[in-house]
N, C-alpha and C positions, 0 to 999 in steps of 0.2 A: 481320469482324475479320481482319486480315492474319495468315497463318500459324496460323490456328486449327485445332487438331488434334481438339478435342472441344467440342461445343456442346450444352448442355441448354436446352430451351425448354419453358416452361409445364408442368413435370412436377408432377403431383399424385399423392399416395399416401394412400388412405383405408383405415383399419382400422375394424372395427365400433365405431361410436361415437366414433371419433377421426380427425382429419385430421392426419397426420404431416407431410405436405408439401403446400404450396398454391402452385401457379403458380411453381415454383422455376426460376431461371435461373442458368447458370454457363457461362463460356467459358474454355477453357484453351489457351494458346499452346504451340507446340512448343518443348521444351527450356527450360521455366520451372519454377520452384517456386511453386506456387499454394497458399497457405494457406486453409483453410476454417475460419471462426471462428464462435462462437456458444455460448450457454450450453447446459448439458446439457438435452436435450429440444428444442433448436432445430431439428432435422431433419438435422443433419450426417451422422450415421451412417446414417440411412435413405437419404439421397441417395447416399452412397458405396456402399452395398450394391446400390442400383439400377444404378449405373454398372458395378459389378463383376459384375453378373448374378446376384447372391445373392438378390435380391428383385425381384418385378415391380412395375409402377406402374399407377395407375388411368388416367391420361391424360397427354398431352404427348408430346414428341419428343426423341430423342437422335441427334445427328449425329456420325459419326466420319469425319474427313477429307472432310467435305462430304456424306457419304452417310448416310441415316437407317438406324439399326440398332435392333434389339430383342433383347435377350439373354434366353434362357429358363433359362440356367445359367451358373455361373462358367466352365465349360469353353468355352462359346460366346464369352464375353468374353475369355478367354485367347487363343482362336484369332484374335481381332481385336487382340491385343496390349495388353489391360488386365488388370493383376494387382493384388491387394490384399493388404497385409500387415496382419494383424489384431493387436490387443493380445495375445491368446492365440494362441501360435504353432500353426500348422497342420501339424505334422510327426509322423513316426512315430518315437518315441524309440529303438526297437530297431534301426532301419536306419541305415546310414551317411550321412554328409553328401551324398556323390554319389548314393546311392539316393533320398534325399529331394528332391534338386534335380531329379531326372528321374522322380519318382514318377508312375506312370500313363503314362509315355512312355519307359520303359526300353528301350535298344537290344537287339534280340534277334538270335540267330543260329540255325542249323539245330537242330532238335529242341526248339524252344521254350525254349531256354536263354538267359539273360541274357548279352550280350556285355560282360563286365566290362572288358575291355581298352579298348573304345571308350568305355564309361561313364566310367571313371576319366580317360581322355585328355580327353574333352569337358568333364568337370567341372573338371578341373585348369586348362584354358584359361580358363574363366569365373572361377575363384578368382584366377588370375594377373591377369586383366584388371582385377579389383577391387582388386588389390594387397593381398590378404588373406593371412594366415598361418594357415590352417586346413588340417588333415590331412583330405582328402576321405574317407578310410577310417574316420575316427572315428565311432563311433555318436553320434547327435544327443543322447542322454541324458547324455553326458559333456561336452557343450559348455556354456560359460558363457552367460549370457543375452545378452551382446554377440555372442558367436560365433553363437548361434542366430539373432539378428537379422540378422547379415550373411549367414548361409545363406539366410534367406528372400529377401533381396535377390538373391543369386546365383540362386536358384530362379526368380525373376521374369525374370531375363535369359535363362534357358534356353528360355522360350517366346517370346523376341523382343519382350519388353514395350516398348511406346512410351509407356504411361502406367503409373505405379506409384502406387498409393494407400497412404500410410503412415498408420496410425491410432496416434496417441500413441507414436511409435517410440523416444522417449528415456526413457519412464516408468521403466524399471528399469536405466538405463545410468549409469555414472560420468561425470564431467566428461571424463575422457580418452577414454572410449569414445564419447561424444557427439562429440568433436572428430574422431575417426576417421569416424563416420557422416556428419558434414557434409562431409568431404573426399570421400567416396564419392558423396554427393549432387551435389557440384559437378562431379565427373567424369562422372556420368550426364547432367547438363545439357549438357556439352560434346558428348556423343554425341547430342544431340537428344532425350533421353528426358525426358518431363515428369513431374513429381512433384506429386501432390495430398497436401498435408501437414496432418494434423489434430493440434492440440496445444493444451493449455490454457496452455502456458508462453509468455507473450507475448514474453519476451526471445528465445526461440528463433525465433519467427516473424519478429521484426525483424531477426534475424541471417541467416536462411537463405532467407526468401521473397522473390520478386520482386514478387508482387502478393498481395492477400487479398481474399476475398469473405465477407461477414458475413450469417449467417441469424439470424432470431429468430422464435420461435413458429411454425416451419415454413415461414416465408416469406423470400424473398430481400430483403435490405436494400440492400446497396451493395457495389461493387467498388472497391478503392483500390490505387494504386501504393504500395508500401511507402515510397518516397522522399517521397511527398506526404502521409503521414499520421503519426500519433503514438499512443502508448499510450492517452492520455486520450480521443482521438476514437474509437479502436477499442472501447474499453470502453463508451463512451457509445452507439455503434451497437449493441453486443451486448445491453445491458440496457435500452436505450430511454429512458435518463435520464442525466443527468450524475452521475457517481460522484466527488463531490468528495473523499471520503476513504474508503478501503477499511476503515479501522479506526475503531471507535467511540471517542469521547473518554471515557477512563475516569477515574473520580473515586474511586480506591481509598484508603481510610484504614486504616492498619494496626490490627489488632485481635488477639485471642487466637489462640494456636496451636492448631489442631484436629487436626493430623496430624504425626507424626514417623517417619522412617525412620533408624535408628541403626545405624551400623557395618555396612552390608550387604555380605556377601561371597557370591559365587557365581560361576558361569561368566561371565567377561567383566566382573565387577564386583568392585572391590577396596576395601572399607571405606568405602563411600559413605554419608554422612549428609545428610539434608535435613529442613527443617521447612516446614509450609504453614500459613498463617493464614486465618481465616475471611473469605470474600469475595475472596481473592487469586487471581491467576493467576501461578503460578510457572513460568517457562520453564526447560527444561533443553535445552541446546544441546550438540551434538557431532557430529563427522563420523561416517560410517558406520564401524561397528566400535568406537565409543568406549564402548559399553556402555549407552547411554541406553535403548534398546529393552529390553535384558535387565533393566535395573533396574526399569522399569515392570512388566514381566511377573512379576518376583519379588514385588514389592509386591502385585500382584493375585493371586499364588498360581498363576499359569499355568506357571511354571517354578520349581524349588525354590531356596531360599536355603541356603547352607552354614552361615551364621551371621548374627547381627544380630536386631534386633527392630523390630516395627511398633507404634506407638502411635496411638490414635484418642481424642481428648479426654483424653489423658494416661494411658489404660489400654492395656496391652499386649493385643493381639488375636492370635487364631489365623488366620493367612492362608495356611494350608497348601493351600488349594484356592480356585478362583474363587468357588464357592458360599459358602465361609466368609468371604471377603473382602467379598462383596456383603452378607451378613448383618451384617457390621461396619460397613457403610456406604460401602464403596469400589466405585465404578463404573469401568468400563474401555471405551474405544473404541479398538479395534485399528487398527493401520496397514494391515491387510489385511481390509477389510470383506467382500470376497467369500468368503474362506475361513474367517475367524474372527469376523466381525461379524454375518453374516446367514446364514439358511438360504434360499438364492435360490429353491428350488422350493416354498417355502411362502408363504403369504399375507402381506401387510403386517401384518394384525391379529395373526397367530400370531407373527410376529417381534417386534412391539412388546410383547407380554405374555410372551414367552418366559422372562424372568428374574424374573417376578412373579406367576406363576400362583397362588401361595398366597393372594394378595390377593383372588382372585376365586373361591376354592374353598371348599366347605363339605362336608366328608367327600369323597365321590367325585364331587361335582356341581360344575359351574362356573356361577356366576351370569352368564348370557350377557348380560343387559342391563347389568350393572355393567361387564362387560368391554368391551362395545360402547361405552358412554359414555366409558370411559377412553381407548380407542383414538381416538375422535372428538375428544376433548379434546387429545391429543397431536398429532393431524393438524393441528388448527386453531392450536395453539400454536406449532408449528414450520413452519406453512405448507407442508406436504407436498403436492405436486401428484400426484394419483392419480385413477384412474377409479372406484375403489371400494376399501374396505379389504380385499376379498377378492382384489384384484389380486396376482399373484405378485411378490415383491420383486425378483426377477431381471429384471423387465420395466420397472423404474423407471430413470430417468436416474441417473448417478453422484451428483450432488448430492442428489437425493431419497433414494437409498439411504443415503447418510451421515446424512440427517436421521432416517431410520427407526432407525438405530443409536443415535443420540442419544435418540430417543423411548424405546427399550427400556431405556437406562440411566436415564433420568429416572423411568420408570414403576416401577423397582425401588426408588425412594426413597433413593437413595444421595446423600450430601452431599459426598463427596470424589470427584472425577472425574479419572481419568487419561486424557488424550487423546493418542494416538500418531499423529502426522501426520494431524490431523483434516480437512485439506482436500486431501489427495493425490488427484489425478485428478478434481478438480471445477473448474468454470469460475469465472471471477471474480465473476460475479453470485451464484452459490451460496456462494462464499467470504465475500462480505460478509454474506450472511444467517447463515452459521454463526458468524461473529465476533460478530454482534449477539446471536445465541442464547447464546453463551458469556458475553458481557457481562451479559445479563439473568439468567443463572443465578447469577452471582456477586452480583448485586443482591438476589437471593432468598435469599442466605446460603450458597450452595454455594461450594466452593473447588476450583480446578482446577490440575493439574499438566500443563502443555503441553510435549510433546516433539515437536520439529520440526527438520528440516534446512533449512527455509525461513526464512533469516535475517530478511527483512522481516517475516515473520509473527511470529517470536519477539520482535522488537523492538516491532512494532506492537501486540501483545496482552499482553505480559508486564509485571508489576509489579516483578518481580525476575527475574534469570537466573542459573542455576547452569551452568557450563561443565564438560564432562566430556571427558577424553582418555584413550584406552587404558585404560579401565575405572576411572579415578580421577576424583575431583572435583578440579578445577584451581583454580576461582575462582568467586566470587559477584559480580555486578555490580548496582547499583541502577538504577532506571529512568533516572535522569539520566546515568549512565555508559555507557549502551548505544549501540553503533555496530557496523555490519557489520565494519568493519576491525578493531576491537578483539576482537570475538568470534571472527572467523576466525583471527586471529593466536594467540589462546590455544588454540583448538580444534586447530589444526595444529602447535603446538609452536613457532611463530615467536617467542613470548614465553614465558618460563618464569615461573610464578607465585611 
């Protein structure tokens, strides 16, 4: 391949009992943005960690500028000009931007002291080159998520990176911040720096990438020029089948009201009322800061209400804590599964039964067989891909982690489910599975409040949509009235209700 800076040939990675990568191939051109696509568990992250020196491999070859290399650490990879920006930032919060940019390589002067003059001068040059407006003396803990992201990129340039791996770089950024990031990426391309870009957001990939490579089940599938492919083809390559429709055909018929939130007041929420019917999916749409997440957590008892009341089947309930909300039949899937939905260093089994231990307890004893059967039923019901129920939840792919959160909520026997951003950070194949799970839940008589900033998701899954803006309920739309343009106009204040 002409101007090939990185070439991966026949790389295989085996873990005990699992083949994470099998005969993987990848070729990266100098100065291109190359997207790596695939469902969770497809092997993308494993391959990126191998390239970045964070993980070894069982067999195969890696060539950099035509010469074979094998990295035993990230430091070795960095010396060869390869850097990786992880989803969880790898910086020291108490140190300044400049100190983090040169961490482990701080310029020194006599007496073993840091040469802060040179440090700040060098850091300022990099920041200016990226056209950023960040004070290099600011402690990282005071940065916004976007500023921390840009600092990570600046850090890559301090090692002279010629390949930068970006793992879900826009996951926590606003649209305006994403625009700035893409401008920086375009500038890096012009300087001959290659970007390996991992994202579940297909619209971003088609906007920023020059080429993409698809992996499935740990194996290389195909590499395509962006200009020669489309969304439907890429999705088909990722999941191994044609995905005619991401959203299931719903046949909801209105029935009795099972849940009411009346005149809810609290931090970020001003007198909001909603009602939910049996078997219904009620979408709640709103921009960041509109109060949608706060409303959901008030209903669940995770943050306090100042006033208002919650009724389940016409009876007022005590929702002053999550435990009391669960007892009243309200389940909750958080938008932050890693910090609020799962205990990552505990087993899948323990996570699934976490909210329903009383079901399996008799006095101080737990009926292990009953617990095991319940866990196995949920694993099969939700098609959770795992090596064993004793596998740590943190070792699952994002989509399977989300299914474990669903299993925990279902096992608690709750009939009213609040889903905050239920498909955030999962791939398109896992999204389709989650949508089908939601549809099946409602057919079983459960009712869902869906809170999402993903407008196609809101429109595709909701039977009705309530729009919020600045803490207030603005409008309700029927299924027939739904459109992205209309929802966005009311969300943003472009149209007053």
